[in-house]
DSSP file (Angstrom, degrees, kcal/mol; ACC not computed):
  #  RESIDUE AA STRUCTURE BP1 BP2  ACC     N-H-->O    O-->H-N    N-H-->O    O-->H-N    TCO  KAPPA ALPHA  PHI   PSI    X-CA   Y-CA   Z-CA
    1    1 A M              0   0    0      0, 0.0     2,-0.5     0, 0.0     0, 0.0   0.000 360.0 360.0 360.0 135.5   10.0  196.4  174.0
    2    2 A I        -     0   0    0      2,-0.0     2,-0.4     0, 0.0     0, 0.0  -0.853 360.0-146.8 -94.9 123.5    8.0  199.6  174.6
    3    3 A Q        -     0   0    0     -2,-0.5     2,-0.5     2,-0.0     0, 0.0  -0.783   5.7-141.1 -92.2 140.0    9.5  202.0  177.1
    4    4 A T        -     0   0    0     -2,-0.4     2,-0.4     2,-0.0   116,-0.1  -0.833  20.4-173.2 -97.6 136.3    7.2  204.1  179.3
    5    5 A V        -     0   0    0     -2,-0.5     2,-0.5   114,-0.0   114,-0.1  -0.966  11.8-144.4-127.9 141.9    8.4  207.5  179.9
    6    6 A Y  B     +A  118   0A   0    112,-0.7   112,-3.3    -2,-0.4     2,-0.3  -0.922  20.6 170.2-115.8 130.3    6.7  210.1  182.2
    7    7 A I        -     0   0    0     -2,-0.5     2,-0.5   110,-0.2   110,-0.1  -0.896  26.5-133.5-125.5 155.2    6.6  213.9  181.7
    8    8 A L        +     0   0    0    108,-0.4     2,-0.3    -2,-0.3   108,-0.2  -0.958  52.5  92.6-112.8 134.3    4.6  216.3  183.6
    9    9 A G  S    S-     0   0    0     -2,-0.5     2,-0.8     4,-0.0     3,-0.1  -0.948  78.6 -52.0 167.7 172.4    2.5  218.8  181.8
   10   10 A N     >  -     0   0    0     -2,-0.3     4,-2.3     1,-0.2     5,-0.3  -0.694  42.8-154.9 -75.6 104.2   -0.8  220.0  180.2
   11   11 A Q  H  > S+     0   0    0     -2,-0.8     4,-2.3     1,-0.2     5,-0.2   0.873  91.4  50.4 -54.6 -50.3   -1.7  217.1  177.9
   12   12 A N  H  > S+     0   0    0      1,-0.2     4,-2.3     2,-0.2    -1,-0.2   0.944 111.2  47.2 -57.6 -49.8   -3.9  219.4  175.6
   13   13 A L  H  > S+     0   0    0      1,-0.2     4,-2.6     2,-0.2    -2,-0.2   0.927 110.9  51.0 -58.2 -44.0   -1.2  222.0  175.2
   14   14 A L  H  X S+     0   0    0     -4,-2.3     4,-2.3     2,-0.2     5,-0.3   0.848 108.2  53.0 -65.6 -34.0    1.5  219.4  174.5
   15   15 A K  H  X S+     0   0    0     -4,-2.3     4,-3.2    -5,-0.3     5,-0.3   0.952 108.7  50.8 -66.2 -44.3   -0.8  217.9  171.7
   16   16 A V  H  X S+     0   0    0     -4,-2.3     4,-2.6    -5,-0.2     5,-0.2   0.966 111.0  47.3 -58.0 -49.3   -1.2  221.3  170.2
   17   17 A A  H  X S+     0   0    0     -4,-2.6     4,-2.2     1,-0.2    -1,-0.2   0.918 115.1  44.7 -64.0 -39.0    2.6  221.9  170.1
   18   18 A V  H  X S+     0   0    0     -4,-2.3     4,-2.5     1,-0.2     5,-0.2   0.926 113.8  51.6 -72.6 -39.6    3.4  218.4  168.6
   19   19 A A  H  X S+     0   0    0     -4,-3.2     4,-2.7    -5,-0.3    -1,-0.2   0.921 109.3  50.0 -62.2 -39.7    0.5  218.8  166.1
   20   20 A Y  H  X S+     0   0    0     -4,-2.6     4,-2.5    -5,-0.3     5,-0.3   0.927 113.7  44.4 -67.9 -42.5    1.9  222.2  165.0
   21   21 A I  H  X S+     0   0    0     -4,-2.2     4,-2.6    -5,-0.2    -1,-0.2   0.894 112.8  51.0 -72.4 -30.5    5.4  220.9  164.5
   22   22 A L  H  X S+     0   0    0     -4,-2.5     4,-2.2    -5,-0.2    -2,-0.2   0.934 112.4  46.9 -69.8 -41.1    4.2  217.8  162.7
   23   23 A K  H  X S+     0   0    0     -4,-2.7     4,-2.3    -5,-0.2    -2,-0.2   0.919 115.4  44.8 -63.4 -43.9    2.0  220.0  160.3
   24   24 A I  H  X S+     0   0    0     -4,-2.5     4,-2.0    -5,-0.2     5,-0.2   0.966 114.7  48.4 -65.8 -48.4    4.8  222.5  159.5
   25   25 A A  H  X S+     0   0    0     -4,-2.6     4,-0.9    -5,-0.3    -2,-0.2   0.848 114.8  46.5 -61.6 -32.6    7.4  219.7  159.0
   26   26 A A  H  < S+     0   0    0     -4,-2.2    -1,-0.2    -5,-0.2    -2,-0.2   0.855 111.0  50.8 -73.4 -36.2    4.9  217.9  156.7
   27   27 A S  H  < S+     0   0    0     -4,-2.3    -2,-0.2     1,-0.2    -1,-0.2   0.797 113.8  44.0 -74.2 -23.8    4.1  220.9  154.8
   28   28 A L  H  < S+     0   0    0     -4,-2.0    -1,-0.2    -5,-0.1    -2,-0.2   0.695  93.1  97.7 -91.6 -13.6    7.8  221.8  154.2
   29   29 A S  S  < S-     0   0    0     -4,-0.9    25,-0.1    -5,-0.2     3,-0.1  -0.536  86.1-112.9 -73.2 130.2    8.6  218.1  153.4
   30   30 A P    >   -     0   0    0      0, 0.0     3,-1.2     0, 0.0    23,-0.1  -0.348  44.3 -84.9 -64.8 150.9    8.7  217.6  149.6
   31   31 A K  T 3  S+     0   0    0      1,-0.3     3,-0.1    -4,-0.1    -4,-0.0  -0.181 114.3  13.8 -52.9 147.6    5.9  215.4  148.2
   32   32 A E  T 3  S+     0   0    0      1,-0.2     2,-0.3    -3,-0.1    -1,-0.3   0.714  99.5 133.7  48.4  31.3    6.6  211.6  148.2
   33   33 A N    <   -     0   0    0     -3,-1.2    -1,-0.2    -4,-0.1     2,-0.2  -0.806  60.2-108.7-102.8 147.6    9.5  212.3  150.5
   34   34 A E        -     0   0    0     -2,-0.3    19,-0.7    -3,-0.1     2,-0.5  -0.503  23.0-161.4 -75.7 137.3   10.2  210.4  153.7
   35   35 A L  E     -B   52   0B   0     -2,-0.2     2,-0.6    17,-0.2    17,-0.2  -0.987  10.6-154.5-117.7 126.7    9.6  212.0  157.0
   36   36 A H  E     -B   51   0B   0     15,-3.0    15,-2.8    -2,-0.5     2,-0.5  -0.879   8.1-167.9-112.7 127.4   11.5  210.2  159.8
   37   37 A V  E     -B   50   0B   0     -2,-0.6     2,-0.5    13,-0.2    13,-0.2  -0.915   5.5-178.8-111.8 130.9   10.2  210.4  163.3
   38   38 A N  E     -B   49   0B   0     11,-2.5    11,-2.5    -2,-0.5     2,-0.6  -0.950   4.0-175.3-140.0 115.3   12.2  209.3  166.2
   39   39 A L  E     +B   48   0B   0     -2,-0.5     2,-0.3     9,-0.2     9,-0.2  -0.938  21.7 154.5-115.9 117.7   10.9  209.5  169.8
   40   40 A G  E     -B   47   0B   0      7,-2.4     7,-3.5    -2,-0.6     2,-0.4  -0.922  35.1-130.5-142.3 159.9   13.3  208.6  172.5
   41   41 A A  E     -B   46   0B   0     -2,-0.3     5,-0.2     5,-0.2     2,-0.2  -0.955  19.1-175.6-118.8 135.2   14.2  209.0  176.1
   42   42 A E        -     0   0    0      3,-2.8    75,-0.0    -2,-0.4     5,-0.0  -0.388  51.6 -73.4-106.1-174.7   17.6  209.9  177.6
   43   43 A T  S    S+     0   0    0      1,-0.2     3,-0.0    -2,-0.2    -2,-0.0   0.874 125.4   4.2 -53.4 -39.0   18.6  210.2  181.1
   44   44 A D  S    S+     0   0    0     72,-0.0    73,-2.1    71,-0.0     2,-0.3   0.349 123.4  59.2-133.3   6.3   16.8  213.4  181.9
   45   45 A I  E     - C   0 116B   0     71,-0.3    -3,-2.8   -38,-0.0     2,-0.4  -0.934  59.5-141.1-134.0 157.7   14.9  214.2  178.7
   46   46 A V  E     -BC  41 115B   0     69,-2.8    69,-2.0    -2,-0.3     2,-0.4  -0.960  31.2-160.2-108.7 135.9   12.3  213.0  176.4
   47   47 A K  E     -BC  40 114B   0     -7,-3.5    -7,-2.4    -2,-0.4     2,-0.5  -0.956  14.6-169.0-128.9 134.8   13.3  213.9  172.7
   48   48 A L  E     -BC  39 113B   0     65,-3.3    65,-3.1    -2,-0.4     2,-0.4  -0.992  13.3-173.8-116.9 120.8   11.1  214.1  169.6
   49   49 A D  E     -BC  38 112B   0    -11,-2.5   -11,-2.5    -2,-0.5     2,-0.5  -0.956  10.8-171.1-119.1 128.5   13.0  214.4  166.3
   50   50 A L  E     +BC  37 111B   0     61,-2.7    61,-3.0    -2,-0.4     2,-0.4  -0.976  12.4 179.0-115.5 121.3   11.5  215.0  162.9
   51   51 A L  E     +BC  36 110B   0    -15,-2.8   -15,-3.0    -2,-0.5     2,-0.3  -0.972   6.2 164.6-134.7 130.0   13.9  214.7  160.0
   52   52 A F  E     -BC  35 109B   0     57,-1.9    57,-2.3    -2,-0.4     2,-1.6  -0.956  45.7-102.9-135.8 152.7   13.1  215.1  156.3
   53   53 A N  S    S+     0   0    0    -19,-0.7     2,-0.3    -2,-0.3    55,-0.2  -0.620  73.1 121.2 -81.6  89.6   15.3  215.6  153.1
   54   54 A N        -     0   0    0     -2,-1.6     2,-0.5   -25,-0.1    -2,-0.1  -0.976  50.2-143.8-146.2 146.0   14.7  219.4  152.5
   55   55 A Q        +     0   0    0     -2,-0.3    -2,-0.0    53,-0.1    49,-0.0  -0.967  27.8 156.3-113.9 123.0   17.2  222.1  152.3
   56   56 A L        -     0   0    0     -2,-0.5     5,-0.1    52,-0.0    -2,-0.1  -0.988  45.2-103.1-139.1 137.9   16.5  225.5  153.6
   57   57 A P    >>  -     0   0    0      0, 0.0     4,-2.0     0, 0.0     3,-0.8  -0.168  28.4-122.7 -54.8 151.3   18.9  228.2  154.7
   58   58 A Q  H 3> S+     0   0    0      1,-0.3     4,-2.6     2,-0.2     5,-0.2   0.836 112.1  61.1 -68.8 -26.5   19.3  228.7  158.5
   59   59 A D  H 3> S+     0   0    0      1,-0.2     4,-1.1     2,-0.2    -1,-0.3   0.851 106.7  45.0 -68.8 -30.2   18.4  232.2  158.3
   60   60 A K  H <> S+     0   0    0     -3,-0.8     4,-0.7     2,-0.2    -2,-0.2   0.839 111.5  55.0 -77.9 -34.2   14.9  231.2  156.8
   61   61 A L  H >< S+     0   0    0     -4,-2.0     3,-1.1     1,-0.2     4,-0.5   0.916 103.6  54.0 -58.7 -43.7   14.6  228.5  159.5
   62   62 A D  H >< S+     0   0    0     -4,-2.6     3,-1.6     1,-0.2     4,-0.3   0.884  98.6  62.9 -55.0 -38.4   15.2  231.1  162.1
   63   63 A L  H >< S+     0   0    0     -4,-1.1     3,-2.0     1,-0.3    -1,-0.2   0.767  87.7  74.3 -60.7 -24.8   12.3  233.1  160.7
   64   64 A L  T << S+     0   0    0     -3,-1.1    22,-0.3    -4,-0.7    23,-0.3   0.854  93.5  52.6 -54.2 -36.1   10.0  230.2  161.6
   65   65 A F  T <  S+     0   0    0     -3,-1.6    -1,-0.3    -4,-0.5     2,-0.3   0.586  88.7  97.2 -82.3  -8.8   10.3  231.2  165.2
   66   66 A Q  S X  S-     0   0    0     -3,-2.0     3,-1.1    -4,-0.3    21,-0.2  -0.591  87.4-105.9 -84.1 141.9    9.2  234.8  164.5
   67   67 A K  T 3  S+     0   0    0     -2,-0.3    17,-0.2     1,-0.3    16,-0.1  -0.434 107.6  13.2 -57.3 136.0    5.4  235.6  165.1
   68   68 A F  T >  S+     0   0    0     15,-1.3     3,-1.7     1,-0.1     4,-0.4   0.875  78.1 172.1  57.3  46.8    3.6  235.9  161.7
   69   69 A F  T X>  +     0   0    0     14,-1.3     4,-2.8    -3,-1.1     3,-1.0   0.661  61.8  79.7 -61.2 -20.7    6.6  234.4  159.9
   70   70 A N  H 3> S+     0   0    0      1,-0.3     4,-1.4     2,-0.2    -1,-0.3   0.812  86.1  58.1 -56.3 -36.2    4.6  234.2  156.7
   71   71 A E  H <4 S+     0   0    0     -3,-1.7    -1,-0.3     1,-0.2    -2,-0.2   0.839 117.7  31.7 -62.6 -32.2    5.2  237.9  156.1
   72   72 A F  H <4 S+     0   0    0     -3,-1.0    -2,-0.2    -4,-0.4    -1,-0.2   0.891 122.0  44.2 -94.9 -40.2    9.1  237.3  156.1
   73   73 A L  H  < S-     0   0    0     -4,-2.8    -3,-0.2   -10,-0.1    -2,-0.1   0.828  72.9-168.4 -83.9 -36.0    9.4  233.9  154.7
   74   74 A N     <  +     0   0    0     -4,-1.4     2,-0.6    -5,-0.3    -4,-0.1   0.908  24.8 158.7  51.5  55.8    7.0  234.0  151.8
   75   75 A L    >   -     0   0    0      1,-0.1     3,-2.1    -5,-0.1    -1,-0.2  -0.928  41.4-144.5-110.0 130.8    7.1  230.1  151.1
   76   76 A K  G >  S+     0   0    0     -2,-0.6     3,-1.0     1,-0.3     4,-0.2   0.756  96.9  65.2 -65.6 -20.0    4.1  228.8  149.2
   77   77 A E  G 3  S+     0   0    0      1,-0.2    -1,-0.3     2,-0.1     3,-0.2   0.744 109.1  39.8 -71.9 -21.5    4.2  225.5  151.3
   78   78 A L  G X  S+     0   0    0     -3,-2.1     3,-1.6     1,-0.1    -1,-0.2   0.197  80.2 109.5-114.3  20.1    3.3  227.5  154.4
   79   79 A A  T <  S+     0   0    0     -3,-1.0    -1,-0.1     1,-0.3    -2,-0.1   0.822  77.7  55.6 -65.0 -28.0    0.7  229.9  152.8
   80   80 A D  T 3  S+     0   0    0     -4,-0.2    -1,-0.3    -3,-0.2     2,-0.2   0.446  93.1  89.5 -86.4   1.3   -2.2  228.2  154.7
   81   81 A F  S <  S-     0   0    0     -3,-1.6   -11,-0.0     1,-0.1    -3,-0.0  -0.538  76.5-132.1 -98.0 162.2   -0.6  228.7  158.1
   82   82 A T        -     0   0    0     -2,-0.2   -12,-0.2   -13,-0.0    -1,-0.1   0.760  40.0-119.1 -85.0 -25.0   -1.1  231.7  160.4
   83   83 A G  S    S+     0   0    0    -15,-0.2   -14,-1.3   -14,-0.1   -15,-1.3   0.566  98.7  86.3  94.1   9.3    2.7  232.2  161.2
   84   84 A L     >  +     0   0    0    -17,-0.2     4,-2.8   -16,-0.2     3,-0.4   0.557  57.7  93.9-110.5 -16.2    2.2  231.6  164.8
   85   85 A E  H  > S+     0   0    0      1,-0.3     4,-2.6     2,-0.2     5,-0.1   0.855  90.8  37.3 -54.7 -51.2    2.4  227.8  164.9
   86   86 A I  H  > S+     0   0    0    -22,-0.3     4,-2.9     2,-0.2    -1,-0.3   0.802 113.8  55.3 -77.0 -29.6    6.1  227.4  165.7
   87   87 A A  H  > S+     0   0    0     -3,-0.4     4,-2.1   -23,-0.3    -1,-0.2   0.920 113.8  44.1 -69.0 -46.5    6.3  230.4  168.1
   88   88 A I  H  X S+     0   0    0     -4,-2.8     4,-2.6     2,-0.2    -2,-0.2   0.946 112.0  50.8 -63.1 -44.7    3.4  228.7  170.1
   89   89 A A  H  X S+     0   0    0     -4,-2.6     4,-2.7    -5,-0.2     5,-0.3   0.930 111.7  46.8 -57.0 -48.2    4.9  225.3  170.0
   90   90 A K  H  X S+     0   0    0     -4,-2.9     4,-2.3     1,-0.2    -1,-0.2   0.892 111.3  52.4 -71.2 -26.6    8.3  226.6  171.3
   91   91 A E  H  X S+     0   0    0     -4,-2.1     4,-2.5    -5,-0.2    -1,-0.2   0.953 108.9  50.7 -64.4 -41.5    6.5  228.5  174.0
   92   92 A I  H  X S+     0   0    0     -4,-2.6     4,-0.7     1,-0.2    -2,-0.2   0.907 112.3  45.9 -62.0 -41.9    4.6  225.4  175.1
   93   93 A F  H ><>S+     0   0    0     -4,-2.7     5,-3.6     1,-0.2     3,-0.7   0.911 112.6  51.2 -70.8 -34.7    7.6  223.3  175.3
   94   94 A E  H ><5S+     0   0    0     -4,-2.3     3,-2.3    -5,-0.3    -2,-0.2   0.947 106.6  52.1 -58.8 -46.5    9.5  226.0  177.2
   95   95 A I  H 3<5S+     0   0    0     -4,-2.5    -1,-0.2     1,-0.3    -2,-0.2   0.675 108.6  54.1 -66.5 -16.3    6.7  226.4  179.7
   96   96 A H  T <<5S-     0   0    0     -4,-0.7    20,-0.7    -3,-0.7    -1,-0.3   0.181 127.9 -99.2-102.6  14.4    7.0  222.6  180.2
   97   97 A G  T < 5S+     0   0    0     -3,-2.3    -3,-0.2     1,-0.2    -2,-0.1   0.639  92.1 100.9  83.2  14.2   10.8  222.9  180.9
   98   98 A G      < -     0   0    0     -5,-3.6     2,-0.3    -6,-0.2    17,-0.2  -0.196  56.7-134.7-116.4-157.7   11.7  221.8  177.3
   99   99 A D  E     -D  114   0B   0     15,-1.8    15,-2.2    -2,-0.1     2,-0.4  -0.975   2.0-145.6-156.7 158.7   12.8  223.4  174.0
  100  100 A L  E     +D  113   0B   0     -2,-0.3     2,-0.4    13,-0.2    13,-0.2  -0.997  21.0 174.9-131.8 134.5   12.3  223.3  170.3
  101  101 A K  E     -D  112   0B   0     11,-2.6    11,-2.9    -2,-0.4     2,-0.4  -0.968  14.3-161.0-134.3 153.4   15.0  223.8  167.8
  102  102 A I  E     +D  111   0B   0     -2,-0.4     2,-0.3     9,-0.2     9,-0.2  -0.999  23.9 155.4-128.0 129.3   15.0  223.7  164.1
  103  103 A K  E     -D  110   0B   0      7,-1.8     7,-2.8    -2,-0.4     2,-0.5  -0.992  40.8-111.3-152.6 160.6   18.2  223.3  162.1
  104  104 A Q  E     +D  109   0B   0     -2,-0.3     2,-0.2     5,-0.2     5,-0.2  -0.812  37.8 178.6 -96.4 133.9   19.7  222.1  158.8
  105  105 A T        -     0   0    0      3,-3.2     3,-0.4    -2,-0.5     0, 0.0  -0.675  46.1 -98.0-115.8 177.3   21.8  219.0  159.0
  106  106 A A  S    S+     0   0    0     -2,-0.2     3,-0.1     1,-0.2    -1,-0.1   0.876 126.5  49.9 -59.3 -37.1   23.7  216.9  156.4
  107  107 A E  S    S-     0   0    0      1,-0.2     2,-0.3   -54,-0.0    -1,-0.2   0.710 124.6 -91.1 -77.1 -20.7   20.8  214.5  156.4
  108  108 A G  S    S-     0   0    0     -3,-0.4    -3,-3.2   -55,-0.2     2,-0.4  -0.982  70.5 -15.5 142.7-156.4   18.1  217.3  155.9
  109  109 A L  E     -CD  52 104B   0    -57,-2.3   -57,-1.9    -2,-0.3     2,-0.6  -0.675  59.6-162.9 -83.2 128.8   15.8  219.6  158.0
  110  110 A L  E     -CD  51 103B   0     -7,-2.8    -7,-1.8    -2,-0.4     2,-0.5  -0.925  13.5-168.4-124.9 117.3   15.6  218.5  161.6
  111  111 A F  E     -CD  50 102B   0    -61,-3.0   -61,-2.7    -2,-0.6     2,-0.4  -0.851  17.5-174.5 -94.4 131.2   12.9  219.7  163.9
  112  112 A S  E     +CD  49 101B   0    -11,-2.9   -11,-2.6    -2,-0.5     2,-0.4  -0.964   6.5 179.5-135.5 119.3   13.9  218.6  167.6
  113  113 A A  E     -CD  48 100B   0    -65,-3.1   -65,-3.3    -2,-0.4     2,-0.3  -0.953   6.4-168.4-117.3 140.0   11.7  219.1  170.7
  114  114 A T  E     -CD  47  99B   0    -15,-2.2   -15,-1.8    -2,-0.4     2,-0.3  -0.957   8.4-173.3-126.6 149.7   12.6  218.1  174.1
  115  115 A L  E     -C   46   0B   0    -69,-2.0   -69,-2.8    -2,-0.3     2,-0.4  -0.886  38.9 -96.4-128.9 156.8   10.7  217.8  177.6
  116  116 A I  E     -C   45   0B   0    -20,-0.7  -108,-0.4    -2,-0.3     2,-0.4  -0.619  38.1-136.3 -69.4 124.8   12.0  217.0  181.0
  117  117 A R        -     0   0    0    -73,-2.1     2,-0.3    -2,-0.4  -110,-0.2  -0.674  21.2-161.3 -89.7 144.2   11.7  213.3  181.8
  118  118 A H  B     -A    6   0A   0   -112,-3.3  -112,-0.7    -2,-0.4   -73,-0.0  -0.872  23.8 -94.3-122.1 156.1   10.5  212.5  185.3
  119  119 A E        -     0   0    0     -2,-0.3     3,-0.1     1,-0.1  -114,-0.0  -0.315  48.1 -93.4 -68.3 155.2   10.6  209.4  187.3
  120  120 A A        -     0   0    0      1,-0.1    -1,-0.1  -116,-0.1  -115,-0.0  -0.293  53.1 -93.0 -67.6 151.5    7.9  206.9  187.4
  121  121 A P        -     0   0    0      0, 0.0     2,-0.5     0, 0.0    -1,-0.1  -0.363  39.9-122.0 -67.2 140.6    5.4  207.5  190.2
  122  122 A V        -     0   0    0     -3,-0.1     2,-0.6    -2,-0.0    -3,-0.0  -0.706  20.8-150.9 -81.1 127.7    6.2  205.4  193.3
  123  123 A Q        -     0   0    0     -2,-0.5     2,-0.4     2,-0.0    -1,-0.0  -0.929  10.6-160.0-106.9 122.9    3.4  203.2  194.3
  124  124 A T        -     0   0    0     -2,-0.6     2,-0.6     2,-0.0    -2,-0.0  -0.775   5.3-149.6-103.8 141.6    3.3  202.6  198.0
  125  125 A I        -     0   0    0     -2,-0.4     2,-0.5     2,-0.0    -2,-0.0  -0.941   9.2-156.5-114.0 117.7    1.5  199.6  199.4
  126  126 A V        -     0   0    0     -2,-0.6     2,-0.4     2,-0.0    -2,-0.0  -0.822  12.1-175.3 -94.5 127.4    0.0  200.1  202.9
  127  127 A T        -     0   0    0     -2,-0.5     2,-0.5     2,-0.0    -2,-0.0  -0.927  15.7-139.4-123.9 144.2   -0.6  197.0  205.0
  128  128 A E        -     0   0    0     -2,-0.4     2,-0.4     2,-0.0    -2,-0.0  -0.826  13.7-162.7-105.0 138.9   -2.3  196.9  208.4
  129  129 A T        -     0   0    0     -2,-0.5     2,-0.4     2,-0.0    -2,-0.0  -0.951  13.5-134.3-118.4 148.3   -1.0  194.7  211.1
  130  130 A K              0   0    0     -2,-0.4    -2,-0.0     1,-0.1     0, 0.0  -0.805 360.0 360.0-102.6 139.6   -3.0  193.7  214.2
  131  131 A T              0   0    0     -2,-0.4    -1,-0.1     0, 0.0    -2,-0.0   0.432 360.0 360.0-112.2 360.0   -1.3  193.9  217.5
């Protein structure tokens, strides 16, 4: 069963944010390694998790949020990026009431984005009665 979840926001900006985190996550993921994607809904949020088996110290992960992180991070896997992608993605999620976090877990590197979940639009049916 596929669950329909509603979020309110600018579709184009949200596509950009998701594309940026997917590209960065895929670039940091070692070749021929699995990238696990989980999209789920909780009571009040929609959550996108990207997990892959890679190890980076948390201080380097925190640098990904810095504008022009390439100057500080110096990772060859990210050489083709501007260094603005994660900062832009985080800002897009935040203006939509969500958040973006990157952390090292026992399973690997986790990118976690959240957005506020909204109720399904209520459809009203108007009927006319003759008197």
